[in-house]
N, C-alpha and C positions, 0 to 999 in steps of 0.2 A: 769488434771495433779493429779499425786499421792502425795501422803503425805498429801492433803486435807489442810493442811497448807499454805494461798497464800502469795507469797512473790514480793514484787517488782519487777520489773525487775532490779533495780538497786543492790537489794541484791543476785538476781540470778548471777547478773555478779560476785559479790563478791564472791560468790560459786563456780562458776565455775573458777576465776583465782587461789582462793586457791587450789582448786582441782590438777589444773593443775601445780601449785609451789610445793605440797606436792607430786605429781607424780615423778617430775624429782629431788627435795632434799628430801624428806623424812617428812618437815614439814616445815611452813612457818614463815616469821616475818611480822610484821607490813610494813617495808620498802620495801619487797619484793611485796606486795602488790601496795605500793605507786609508786613502779617504772613500773609496769605493768599496772595500771589503771589511767588516766588521774584524780585523786583526790589527794586530804589534806590528812596529816596525821590524822588532825582530824577527816574528813569524813570517815577513814581507822576506827579507834576508834569507831565510831558511829555504825558503820557497825557491828562491829566486836561484840559489845554488842547486839546488836540487832538479830544477829543471835545465839549468845551463849544464851541470853534468848530464843530462840526458839528451843535450844537441836540440831543444827547444827553444832556447833564448839566449841572445846576445848579454851577457852580463858582467860588469865589471863595476865594485863596489863604487857609488857616488857619481856614474855613468847614466847616461840614457838605455834603456831597455828598449831591446827589439826583438822581433821573432825571428827564429830561422825560418827556412823555408819548412823544414818537418814541422816546426814549433806554430807555424799559420796554418798549415794542413789540420791539426790534430786540432787546433781552436776554431776554425771552423768546423768541424767535424762536432763539438759540443754545442757552439752556437746553434748549429741546425736541428741538434735535437732540441735543446732548448726553445726555441723558435717554434720549433713543431709540434710542440708538447702544449706550449702559451696556445697558439692557435687555435689547437683541437678545443682547448679547455674552454676558451671562448667563446669560440663562433658554433661549435658541436655541443657542447655541455652547458654554454650558458654561465660561466662561472665569471666573477668582476675579473677586470683585468690584473690586478693584484696580487689574490689569490691565486689566479691562474702562474702568474710569474713565478711566486713562492714556489706552487708545488713543483713547478716545472724542473725550477732551480734543482730541487729534493732528486727530482725522477730520471733526470737527462743522465745520471751518471749510472743508471742500472738497467734503462729499457732496453731490449733486445732490439737488433736489424730488422725481425720480421713483425713485428708490433709495430715500432715506427713506421715502417712503409705501408703497412694497414692503416695506420692512423693519417699517414698522407692522403693515400688515396680517398679515404673517407672521408676525409676535409676538402679535399678538391671537388669531389662529388657531391657534396652540401653547398660548397661555393658557388659550382654552375648550375645548382636547381637553385638556387637563391637569386640567381643571376634572371633566369629563365620563370622565375614564381612560383616554384613548384617546393614541394618537400620533399624530405628523403625518409624512407624507415632503414634500420639498422640493416648492415648486409646481410643476406640469408644465405649462408654457405653451406651447402649439401653436409660437405666432410664434418663440420663442426657440428652439426643438429645433429647426425650419427655417433660423432663422438659422446655429445652430451647425455643421447639416450642412452649410452652403454654405460655411462656414468651413473643415471638417474635410477637404473633396475640395480645398483649394487645395494646390499643393506647397509643400515646406518650402523654406528657403532649402538645404537642403544637396541639393536636386535631387529628394527622393522625396516622398510625400505623407504628411500628417498622420497618416494611420493605419497607414503603414508605420514613424513614426517611435513609434507607439504598441507596434505588435507588436513592434519591437525591445525596448521597453522592458520588455515582460513577459518577455522570453526572459535575461534578466539574474540574475545569482547570487541565490538565495534569502537570502544572509544580508547583503545590502545593506538598509540600514533604509528605503531610499528607492523599493524595488522591490515590484512586486506577483506575484503569482504568477499564472499564467494559470490560467481556469476549466476544469477537469475535466470 
């Protein structure tokens, strides 16, 4: 994460919200933030003081709120993660937009840059394939395939191999919604 100044997920949500309000209206007010986030006016004031102390917002009580250049950059990072996750959930996984947005809001604070970049690459591939009328299978990366093979050969906590556990799973009753039928 850029900036090196670790923020809580709550403060990142405030930054993202301020950024969106400022983008729409040129500046933000405390009551604008209270309308968008499920928070009290006192919580907004506390968050604004914390963001101002970190040099991310320009805040004076009862005045307009703006982002500093560092605050805008940080807010853009959070928004980028959010939009990438939401797009992946909707376009690749087929999740409905409202559920995707809610999930993205929770995950955006903890996702690693490596995973995010992989999602961006894969979503771009899916978009291009869709424009070309093709479909895309999940990426087949030899490095991950070998790593997965190494993990599946480990004994499980129950004393058997992971493969044996998977074999047992395929022999369960077909009426169970969580089971798979074996290939014939």
